[in-house]
C-alpha positions in Angstrom: -18.1 30.7 44.2 -20.2 31.5 41.2 -17.5 33.8 39.8 -15.0 31.0 40.0 -17.3 28.6 38.4 -18.0 31.0 35.5 -14.3 31.6 35.1 -13.7 27.8 35.0 -16.4 27.4 32.4 -15.0 30.2 30.2 -11.5 28.7 30.4 -12.9 25.3 29.5 -14.7 26.7 26.4 -11.6 28.6 25.4 -9.6 25.4 25.7 -12.0 23.6 23.5 -11.9 26.4 20.9 -8.1 25.9 20.8 -8.3 22.1 20.6 -11.1 21.7 18.0 -9.1 23.0 15.1 -6.3 20.5 15.9 -8.8 17.7 16.2 -10.3 18.7 12.8 -6.9 18.8 11.2 -6.1 15.3 12.6 -9.5 14.0 11.3 -8.8 15.3 7.8 -5.1 14.4 7.5 -5.0 11.1 9.4 -8.4 9.6 10.0 -10.2 10.3 6.7 -7.6 8.5 4.5 -8.0 5.4 6.7 -11.8 5.5 6.5 -11.5 6.0 2.7 -9.2 3.0 2.4 -11.5 0.9 4.5 -14.5 1.9 2.4 -12.6 1.0 -0.8 -11.6 -2.4 0.7 -15.3 -3.2 0.9 -15.6 -2.9 -2.9 -14.2 -4.7 -5.9 -12.5 -1.6 -7.4 -10.2 -2.2 -10.4 -8.7 0.6 -12.5 -8.2 -1.8 -15.5 -11.9 -2.6 -15.7 -14.1 0.3 -16.9 -17.1 -1.1 -15.0 -15.2 -1.2 -11.6 -13.2 2.0 -11.6 -15.4 3.4 -8.8 -17.6 2.0 -6.1 -21.1 1.1 -7.4 -24.1 0.5 -5.2 -26.5 0.0 -8.1 -26.7 -1.7 -11.5 -25.8 0.3 -14.6 -24.3 0.3 -18.0 -21.0 1.7 -19.3 -22.1 3.5 -22.5 -18.5 3.9 -23.7 -18.0 0.1 -23.7 -21.5 -0.3 -25.1 -20.7 2.1 -28.0 -17.5 0.2 -28.7 -19.2 -3.2 -28.8 -22.9 -3.2 -29.7 -22.8 -1.5 -33.2 -19.7 -3.5 -34.2 -21.2 -6.8 -33.0 -24.3 -6.3 -35.2 -22.1 -5.4 -38.2 -19.9 -8.5 -37.5 -23.0 -10.7 -37.3 -24.3 -9.3 -40.6 -21.1 -10.3 -42.3 -21.1 -13.7 -40.7 -24.7 -14.3 -41.8 -23.8 -13.3 -45.4 -21.1 -15.9 -45.5 -22.9 -18.7 -43.5 -25.1 -21.4 -44.9 -27.8 -23.8 -43.7 -28.0 -24.4 -40.0 -25.2 -22.0 -39.2 -27.0 -19.1 -40.9 -30.2 -19.8 -39.0 -28.4 -19.9 -35.7 -26.6 -16.6 -36.4 -29.9 -15.0 -37.5 -31.4 -16.1 -34.2 -28.5 -14.7 -32.3 -28.7 -11.4 -34.2 -32.4 -11.0 -33.4 -31.6 -11.5 -29.7 -28.8 -8.9 -29.9 -31.2 -6.4 -31.5 -33.8 -7.2 -28.8 -31.1 -6.3 -26.1 -30.3 -3.1 -28.1 -34.0 -2.2 -28.3 -34.6 -2.9 -24.6 -31.6 -0.8 -23.5 -31.9 2.1 -25.9 -35.6 2.3 -25.1 -34.5 3.8 -21.8 -34.7 7.6 -22.4 -31.5 8.3 -20.4 -29.5 5.7 -22.2 -30.8 6.9 -25.6 -29.9 10.5 -24.8 -26.5 9.8 -23.3 -25.6 7.2 -26.0 -25.8 9.8 -28.7 -23.5 12.1 -26.8 -21.0 9.4 -26.0 -21.0 8.2 -29.6 -20.4 11.7 -30.9 -17.5 12.2 -28.4 -15.9 8.9 -29.5 -16.3 9.7 -33.1 -14.4 13.0 -32.5 -11.7 11.1 -30.6 -12.5 12.9 -27.3 -12.6 11.3 -23.8 -16.0 10.5 -22.3 -16.8 11.9 -18.8 -17.6 9.3 -16.1 -21.0 10.9 -15.3 -22.0 10.8 -19.0 -20.8 7.2 -19.6 -22.5 5.5 -16.7 -26.3 5.2 -16.6 -28.1 3.4 -13.9 -30.4 0.4 -14.6 -33.1 -1.0 -12.4 -32.2 -4.4 -11.0 -34.8 -6.4 -13.0 -33.8 -5.0 -16.4 -30.1 -5.4 -15.6 -30.4 -9.0 -14.6 -32.5 -9.8 -17.6 -30.0 -8.1 -19.9 -27.1 -9.9 -18.2 -28.8 -13.2 -18.7 -29.5 -12.6 -22.4 -26.0 -11.3 -23.2 -24.5 -14.3 -21.3 -26.6 -16.7 -23.4 -25.6 -14.9 -26.7 -21.9 -15.1 -25.7 -22.3 -18.8 -24.9 -24.0 -19.6 -28.2 -21.3 -17.8 -30.2 -18.6 -19.7 -28.2 -20.3 -22.9 -29.2 -20.4 -22.0 -32.8 -16.7 -21.0 -32.6 -15.8 -24.5 -31.2 -17.9 -26.1 -34.1 -15.9 -24.0 -36.7 -19.0 -22.3 -38.0 -17.7 -18.7 -37.7 -15.4 -17.1 -40.3 -14.0 -14.5 -37.8 -14.6 -16.2 -34.5 -12.2 -14.1 -32.4 -13.8 -10.8 -33.6 -17.3 -11.9 -32.9 -16.8 -13.5 -29.5 -14.5 -10.6 -28.5 -17.3 -8.1 -29.2 -19.7 -10.3 -27.3 -17.3 -10.3 -24.4 -17.1 -6.5 -24.6 -20.8 -6.2 -24.6 -21.1 -8.3 -21.4 -18.3 -6.4 -19.7 -20.1 -3.0 -20.2 -22.9 -4.2 -17.9 -22.2 -2.9 -14.4 -23.1 -4.7 -11.2 -22.9 -3.4 -7.6 -19.3 -4.1 -6.6 -19.8 -4.2 -2.8 -18.1 -7.3 -1.5 -18.1 -6.6 2.2 -15.3 -8.2 4.1 -14.4 -10.6 1.3 -10.8 -9.4 0.9 -10.2 -9.7 4.6 -11.4 -13.2 4.6 -9.2 -14.0 1.7 -6.1 -12.5 3.3 -6.7 -14.5 6.5 -5.8 -17.6 4.5 -3.4 -16.0 2.0 0.0 -17.5 2.5 1.7 -14.6 0.6 0.1 -12.1 3.0 1.3 -13.9 6.1 4.8 -14.4 4.5 5.0 -10.7 3.8 3.9 -9.9 7.3 6.5 -12.3 8.7 9.2 -10.6 6.5 8.1 -7.2 7.9 8.4 -8.4 11.5 11.8 -10.0 10.8 13.1 -6.9 9.0 11.7 -4.6 11.7 12.9 -6.6 14.7 16.5 -7.3 13.5 17.2 -3.9 11.9 15.8 -1.8 14.9 17.7 -4.0 17.4 21.0 -3.5 15.6 20.3 0.2 15.1 19.6 0.6 18.8 22.9 -1.0 19.9 25.0 0.8 17.3 23.1 4.1 17.9 24.0 3.9 21.6 27.6 3.2 20.8 27.8 6.1 18.3 26.0 8.5 20.7 28.4 7.6 23.5 31.4 8.2 21.1 30.3 11.6 19.8 29.2 12.7 23.2 32.8 12.7 24.4 35.1 15.7 24.1 37.8 15.2 21.3 39.4 17.2 18.5 37.2 17.3 15.4 34.0 16.3 17.3 31.8 18.7 15.2 33.1 17.3 12.0 32.5 13.7 13.1 28.9 14.6 14.2 28.2 16.1 10.8 29.7 13.1 9.0 27.6 10.6 11.0 24.4 12.3 9.8 25.2 12.0 6.1 23.6 8.5 5.6 20.4 9.6 7.4 20.3 12.8 5.3 20.4 10.9 2.0 17.0 10.2 0.3 16.1 6.6 0.9 15.6 5.8 -2.8 19.1 7.2 -3.6 20.7 5.2 -0.8 18.9 2.1 -1.9 20.1 2.5 -5.5 23.6 3.1 -4.2 23.6 -0.1 -2.2 22.1 -2.0 -5.2 25.2 -1.1 -7.1 27.5 -2.0 -4.1 25.8 -5.4 -3.7 25.8 -6.2 -7.4 27.0 -9.8 -8.1 29.5 -8.8 -10.8 30.8 -5.3 -10.0 29.6 -4.6 -6.5 32.4 -3.4 -4.2 30.7 -4.5 -1.0 29.8 -7.9 -2.5 33.5 -8.3 -3.4 34.6 -7.4 0.2 32.1 -9.7 1.8 33.1 -12.5 -0.5 36.8 -11.9 0.2 36.4 -12.0 4.0 34.3 -15.2 3.8 31.0 -13.6 5.0 29.2 -14.8 1.8 29.9 -17.8 -0.4 30.2 -15.7 -3.6 29.4 -12.2 -4.9 26.2 -13.3 -6.6 24.4 -14.5 -3.5 23.6 -11.1 -1.9 20.6 -10.2 -4.1 19.7 -13.6 -5.5 19.1 -15.8 -2.5 16.4 -15.6 0.2 18.6 -15.4 3.3 21.3 -13.0 1.9 18.8 -10.7 0.2 17.2 -10.1 3.6 20.6 -9.6 5.0 21.3 -7.0 2.3 18.2 -4.9 2.9 18.7 -5.0 6.7 22.4 -4.0 6.3 21.4 -1.1 4.1 18.7 0.0 6.5 21.0 -0.2 9.5 23.5 2.0 7.6 20.8 4.5 6.8 18.9 4.7 10.1 21.6 4.3 12.7 22.5 8.0 12.7 18.9 8.9 13.4 18.9 6.6 16.4 22.3 8.0 17.5 21.0 11.6 17.2 18.0 10.9 19.5 20.1 9.1 22.1 22.7 11.8 22.0 20.0 14.3 23.0 19.2 12.1 25.9 22.8 11.7 27.0 23.3 15.5 27.1 20.3 15.8 29.4 21.9 13.5 32.1 23.5 15.6 34.9 27.3 15.2 35.0 27.1 15.3 38.8 25.8 11.8 38.8 28.9 10.5 37.0 31.1 12.5 39.4 29.4 11.0 42.4 29.7 7.5 40.9 33.5 8.0 40.4 33.9 9.1 44.0 32.1 5.9 45.0 34.5 3.9 42.9 32.1 2.8 40.1 33.7 1.6 36.9 32.8 2.8 33.4 30.7 -0.3 32.9 28.9 0.1 36.2 28.2 3.8 35.4 26.7 2.8 32.0 24.3 0.2 33.5 23.5 2.0 36.7 23.2 5.6 35.4 23.3 5.9 31.6 20.8 3.2 30.6 18.2 4.0 33.4 18.3 7.7 32.5 18.0 7.0 28.8 14.9 4.7 29.3 12.4 7.3 28.1 14.7 8.5 25.2 15.2 4.9 24.1 11.5 4.2 24.1 10.8 7.3 22.0 13.6 6.4 19.6 12.3 2.8 19.3 8.7 4.1 18.7 9.9 6.2 15.8 12.1 3.6 14.3 9.8 0.6 14.7 6.9 2.5 13.0 9.2 3.7 10.2 10.8 0.2 9.7 7.4 -1.6 9.8 6.0 0.5 6.9 9.3 0.3 4.9 8.7 0.5 1.2 11.1 2.6 -0.9 14.3 0.9 0.4 13.1 -2.6 -0.4 11.3 -1.7 -3.6 14.4 -0.1 -5.1 17.0 -2.5 -3.7 15.3 -5.9 -4.3 11.7 -5.2 -5.5 10.6 -7.7 -2.9 12.5 -10.6 -4.5 13.9 -13.0 -4.9 10.8 -15.1 -4.9 9.1 -12.6 -2.5 11.8 -13.3 0.1 12.1 -9.6 1.0 8.5 -8.6 0.2 7.0 -6.6 3.1 3.4 -5.9 3.6 3.7 -2.4 2.2 5.4 -3.7 -0.9 2.7 -6.3 -1.3 0.0 -3.7 -0.9 1.7 -1.5 -3.6 2.0 -4.4 -6.1 -1.6 -5.3 -5.5 -2.9 -1.8 -5.8 -0.8 -0.4 -8.6 0.7 -3.3 -10.5 -2.5 -5.3 -10.6 -4.8 -2.2 -10.4 -6.8 -4.0 -7.7 -7.6 -1.0 -5.4 -10.1 -3.0 -3.3 -7.6 -5.7 -2.3 -4.8 -3.2 -2.0 -6.9 -1.0 0.3 -7.6 -4.0 2.5 -3.8 -4.6 2.8 -3.3 -0.9 3.6 -5.9 -1.2 6.4 -4.1 -4.3 7.7 -0.9 -2.2 7.8 -2.7 0.6 9.7 -4.1 -1.9 12.3 -0.6 -3.3 12.9 0.9 0.2 13.3 -2.0 1.2 15.6 -1.4 -1.8 17.9 2.4 -1.1 18.0 1.7 2.6 18.7 -0.7 1.8 21.5 1.8 -0.5 23.2 4.6 2.0 23.0 2.4 4.8 24.2 1.4 2.7 27.2 5.0 2.0 28.0 6.0 5.6 27.6 3.1 6.7 29.8 4.0 4.2 32.5 7.6 5.4 32.3 6.7 9.0 32.6 4.4 8.3 35.6 7.1 6.4 37.4 9.6 9.2 36.7 7.1 11.8 38.0 6.5 9.8 41.2 10.3 9.7 41.8 10.5 5.9 41.7 
């Protein structure tokens, strides 16, 4: 008994040794990017803002921005004071003294003083400034005091601009703005973006577009896939050539296929637009990519053309696994072709269809390249899916925090869909195993 127990334990340990590398690989490849995206979604990260390019948990100063604003602001104020008179000169002198006070306070920090010289030398030589050299942390009290002082300086200069007391107002106020922007605050915003998106009409519209696109395209692909699979499963002359030809749309890169359909749907020279208009399917050639309804029809049509072969290939594999003896027995019993299809083919293809639907639903739900190339999400966001919206937010607007929140929403939706399909597949496999 002890020998059997030891053997079982050793086998269990060996099994874990084999499983652990796979679990680590899944953790690194699949789970880590999701956690990274979630972490970024909790921060206001913007690549077009030097003070928000990374996540910050403390106050600080961007010395590159400081070097490009503080010295030039003091020079600009000197020039303004030299040209000003009376009350305007007094006010500018007071502002200059406060700017110098801010400079003295900041550069009195040994770390800022040391790094500022290095940053200034690098900028003078036209070289890029490393992130670890440019950013210096500040204690909360000093940072808040400096922020208050700079905000007041900027406000006073704006007031003088409105009163017409500055000779180069845009230059002076622009440098003051630059000085304010170089002050870094903690950019942790928590669940702010998720709260925003809960009431964001564009997000819900893009999610609705995603479900519409996924539901219609996958349903049509399933029906056509079954039909094509039944056709190429039969014995006929040239079957191999037909099978190879059917796979060509699926083998084409999606971006290439989308660009091809963009030309075919063109309102002036598109062949398919011309055919659709001639048969009366669309009012005129220009409607396919310029109206809300027909642009969604166009992307669904292109996706059905592209993905139906994949669905047919999976279903064909399931058809070839069905024993021919079942059909022979059905023929002996006098069952018609239609009865054989509904009584034998569909029940035997249940698991295959579920697997095919799982792959296609997940692929269609995260669709990006087809729609981005074909319509760009237009017109008026009519074909904008959640993935396209996330891409535009993250890369067009450079808002990585908000874009990451949308990416997490996509992941949550895909996870829910996957769990539902896995439960259906598990239930189906259990029922098959029990012989019911």
